[in-house]
C-alpha positions as CSV (number, residue, x, y, z in Angstrom):
1,M,40.3,-226.7,108.1
2,L,38.7,-227.5,104.7
3,L,35.0,-225.8,104.2
4,V,32.3,-228.0,103.5
5,T,30.1,-225.6,101.9
6,S,26.0,-226.9,103.0
7,G,23.9,-229.2,101.0
8,V,21.9,-231.8,100.6
9,L,22.9,-236.0,101.3
10,L,21.1,-238.6,99.6
11,M,22.2,-240.8,102.6
12,G,22.9,-244.5,101.9
13,S,23.1,-246.8,99.2
14,T,21.2,-249.7,97.4
15,A,23.9,-250.9,95.9
16,R,24.6,-254.9,95.2
17,D,27.3,-254.7,98.0
18,A,25.9,-252.2,100.5
19,S,24.6,-253.6,104.0
20,P,20.8,-253.4,104.7
21,H,22.4,-250.9,107.3
22,E,23.0,-248.3,104.6
23,Q,19.1,-248.9,103.9
24,P,16.2,-247.4,103.1
25,I,18.0,-244.0,101.6
26,T,17.6,-241.0,103.5
27,Q,17.7,-237.4,102.4
28,V,20.1,-234.7,104.6
29,T,19.8,-231.0,104.4
30,L,24.0,-229.7,106.2
31,S,24.5,-226.6,106.9
32,C,28.0,-225.5,106.5
33,F,31.3,-227.1,108.5
34,F,35.0,-227.3,108.6
35,L,36.8,-230.3,109.3
36,S,40.6,-231.0,109.0
37,R,41.9,-231.8,105.8
38,F,43.5,-234.9,107.1
39,P,43.2,-237.4,110.2
40,I,44.7,-236.1,113.1
41,T,48.3,-237.6,113.8
42,N,50.8,-238.7,115.8
43,A,52.2,-235.0,116.7
44,Q,49.0,-233.1,116.7
45,Y,47.4,-235.7,119.8
46,E,50.6,-236.0,121.6
47,K,50.2,-232.5,122.4
48,F,47.3,-233.5,124.1
49,D,49.0,-236.4,125.4
50,P,52.0,-237.2,125.7
51,A,52.5,-240.8,127.8
52,H,50.0,-242.1,124.0
53,K,53.7,-241.6,121.6
54,M,54.0,-245.6,124.2
55,K,50.9,-246.5,122.0
56,R,52.2,-245.8,118.9
57,A,51.6,-248.2,115.9
58,L,55.2,-249.9,115.1
59,N,56.5,-247.2,112.8
60,A,55.0,-245.1,112.7
61,G,55.9,-241.2,112.6
62,D,55.1,-237.7,113.7
63,N,53.8,-237.4,110.2
64,H,50.8,-241.1,110.7
65,P,47.2,-240.6,111.6
66,V,47.0,-241.3,115.3
67,V,45.9,-245.1,116.4
68,Y,44.5,-246.7,119.4
69,V,42.5,-244.3,120.6
70,N,39.3,-245.3,121.7
71,S,35.6,-242.7,120.6
72,R,35.9,-240.8,124.1
73,E,39.6,-240.2,123.9
74,A,38.8,-238.9,120.5
75,E,35.8,-236.3,122.6
76,K,39.1,-235.0,125.3
77,F,41.3,-234.0,122.0
78,C,37.9,-232.2,120.9
79,Q,37.2,-230.3,123.9
80,W,41.5,-230.0,124.9
81,L,41.2,-228.4,121.2
82,S,37.9,-226.0,121.7
83,T,39.8,-224.5,124.6
84,K,43.1,-223.9,123.7
85,E,42.0,-222.1,120.3
86,G,38.5,-220.9,121.6
87,R,36.8,-222.6,118.4
88,K,33.9,-225.1,119.0
89,Y,35.4,-228.6,117.9
90,R,34.3,-231.8,117.6
91,L,33.8,-235.1,115.9
92,P,31.6,-234.9,112.6
93,T,28.2,-236.4,112.7
94,E,27.6,-239.6,110.5
95,P,26.1,-237.4,107.7
96,E,28.6,-235.3,107.9
97,W,31.3,-237.3,107.5
98,E,30.1,-239.0,104.9
99,Y,28.6,-235.7,102.7
100,A,31.9,-234.9,103.0
101,A,33.9,-237.8,101.6
102,R,30.5,-237.7,98.9
103,G,29.1,-234.4,98.0
104,M,26.2,-234.3,96.2
105,D,26.5,-236.4,93.3
106,G,25.9,-239.6,95.1
107,R,29.7,-241.1,94.3
108,T,31.0,-244.0,95.5
109,F,34.3,-243.5,96.8
110,P,35.8,-239.7,97.8
111,W,37.2,-239.7,94.4
112,G,34.8,-240.8,92.3
113,E,33.6,-244.5,90.2
114,R,36.7,-245.8,89.7
115,L,39.4,-247.7,92.0
116,D,42.3,-248.1,90.3
117,A,45.0,-250.3,92.6
118,G,47.4,-248.7,94.8
119,N,47.2,-244.9,94.3
120,L,44.4,-243.7,95.3
121,A,43.9,-244.9,98.7
122,N,45.9,-247.6,101.3
123,F,44.0,-250.6,101.8
124,A,44.5,-254.3,101.5
125,D,48.0,-253.7,100.3
126,K,49.8,-257.3,99.0
127,Q,52.5,-256.7,101.4
128,T,49.8,-257.3,104.4
129,S,49.3,-261.0,106.1
130,F,45.5,-260.9,105.5
131,A,43.9,-263.2,103.9
132,W,41.9,-260.6,102.3
133,R,44.6,-258.8,100.7
134,D,44.7,-258.1,97.3
135,P,48.2,-259.2,95.0
136,N,47.2,-256.4,92.4
137,I,48.1,-253.3,95.2
138,D,51.1,-252.4,96.3
139,D,50.5,-248.9,97.8
140,G,53.7,-249.0,99.5
141,F,52.2,-249.3,103.1
142,P,52.1,-252.6,104.2
143,E,50.1,-250.9,107.4
144,S,49.3,-246.7,107.9
145,A,50.5,-244.5,105.7
146,P,51.7,-240.6,106.6
147,V,49.0,-238.6,105.8
148,G,48.7,-236.6,102.3
149,S,50.2,-240.3,101.2
150,F,47.5,-239.7,98.4
151,P,46.0,-237.1,96.9
152,R,44.6,-238.1,94.2
153,G,41.7,-239.8,96.5
154,A,40.8,-236.7,97.5
155,S,36.4,-236.1,97.9
156,P,34.9,-233.7,95.9
157,F,35.7,-231.1,99.0
158,G,39.3,-231.8,98.9
159,I,39.5,-233.6,101.7
160,E,42.4,-236.6,101.6
161,D,42.0,-239.8,103.4
162,M,38.6,-240.6,103.5
163,A,39.1,-244.0,102.2
164,G,41.7,-246.4,104.0
165,N,44.2,-245.6,105.8
166,V,42.3,-245.4,109.8
167,F,39.1,-245.8,110.4
168,E,37.2,-242.6,111.6
169,W,35.4,-242.1,114.9
170,C,32.3,-240.7,114.4
171,L,30.0,-238.6,117.1
172,D,26.7,-240.8,116.2
173,Y,25.7,-244.0,118.1
174,F,24.4,-246.8,116.0
175,E,21.1,-246.6,114.4
176,V,18.7,-248.1,111.8
177,Y,18.4,-245.3,109.3
178,R,14.6,-243.6,109.2
179,G,13.9,-242.7,105.8
180,K,12.5,-239.9,106.7
181,D,13.9,-236.7,105.5
182,R,16.3,-235.0,108.1
183,V,17.8,-230.8,108.8
184,N,21.4,-231.6,110.5
185,P,20.6,-234.5,112.7
186,R,21.9,-236.1,114.8
187,G,22.6,-239.8,116.1
188,P,22.0,-240.9,119.4
189,S,24.1,-239.7,122.3
190,N,24.8,-243.1,123.7
191,G,24.2,-246.5,122.9
192,T,26.3,-249.7,123.1
193,K,27.6,-249.6,119.5
194,R,29.3,-246.4,118.0
195,I,30.2,-245.1,113.9
196,Y,33.1,-245.4,112.4
197,R,33.8,-244.4,109.0
198,G,36.2,-244.8,105.5
199,G,37.8,-248.4,105.8
200,S,41.6,-248.8,106.6
201,W,44.5,-250.1,105.7
202,K,43.4,-253.9,106.7
203,S,40.4,-253.3,104.4
204,R,38.4,-254.5,101.8
205,A,37.7,-252.1,98.5
206,T,33.8,-252.7,99.9
207,N,35.0,-250.8,103.4
208,L,36.3,-247.6,101.0
209,R,32.7,-247.0,100.1
210,T,31.5,-243.9,101.5
211,T,28.3,-245.3,102.2
212,A,30.0,-248.0,104.6
213,R,29.0,-247.9,107.7
214,N,31.0,-249.7,110.6
215,H,29.8,-249.7,114.3
216,N,32.3,-250.9,117.6
217,L,32.2,-250.5,121.3
218,P,32.8,-246.8,122.3
219,D,36.5,-248.1,124.1
220,Y,37.2,-249.7,121.3
221,S,40.8,-249.2,120.1
222,S,43.0,-250.6,117.4
223,N,45.9,-249.6,114.9
224,D,44.1,-249.2,112.2
225,V,40.8,-247.1,113.7
226,G,42.0,-242.7,114.6
227,F,39.7,-239.6,113.7
228,R,39.3,-236.2,112.4
229,V,38.1,-233.1,114.1
230,L,35.3,-230.2,112.4
231,C,34.6,-227.1,113.6
232,E,31.2,-225.5,113.6
233,C,31.1,-222.6,110.9
234,T,29.4,-219.2,113.3
235,E,26.9,-217.4,111.6
């Protein structure tokens, strides 16, 4: 777990490739928290649910990010971990996730502005079968990569794999941005669609942006959706 210090986030984007759901820009003040350096791995998740090993993605090892986990299962893991360790673990809120990925300088990607081909994140590799694969990207992983494979792509707080590899569930259900200053906001606790962030090995570059939003049914699972955990700071 790495410390994410308190600060102010200008959440959202008005960039040309930003979606309407990324607007208006909203100022968010956040208290400190700890976030897992990497997404939760198969080995970590299977201590909670040993049967999940039968659901692993093809050729995925212990150190690959866990996938085929829906948002409710991710929350149950957080509850189990909280009981096991005597600390408060949960999924990050959407503002917490974006702040941990972006910091306070408004960068487009966790590492900065430039998107070098193949050495900062796992996405759109030429070895995949998707129509949008990029022939200039050869990151060595046609699907998910072991966590920590792209240390140069770390966020300002040193958190890795926040762009590409696997999407990550957030605590919030989807809502439109309000454009009003907020302090430690929590999004809706229920709804029809739940937020996940960060892009994946299947993604185009635009989905790797720190502000890009995606949402799906809370029971949705896929071979490119996982999660990481947050631990609240104690006063």
